[in-house]
C-alpha positions, 0 to 999 in steps of 0.5 A: 280619815273621818273623826269626831272633832274636839274643838277648844277655843283659840280666840274671841272676837267683838261683836258689832251692835248689828249683830247683837240685834240679830241674837249673836252674843258672842264669836270665837274662832276654835280649832280641832285638837286632831286635825287643827281645822278652824271654824268660828263659832257664835253665841246666841241669845239662847245660850248655845255655841253654834258653827258657823258651817257644817263640817264639810267632812260629814256632809261633803259641803259648806253651808252658811248657818247664820 
């Protein structure tokens, strides 16, 4: 059954200087409150959080965004 994921942060991770040069400010793992799916999210310099992978349920494939 498909649903809208409602993610909550479960852990934060350190960023290397190389990633900072590429525009990544922070990284964290988030878990959906409903299905327990975990996915990494990245914070860009523009202040927006982005999932590292698209939702496989909605597109039926995983695509690397970064």
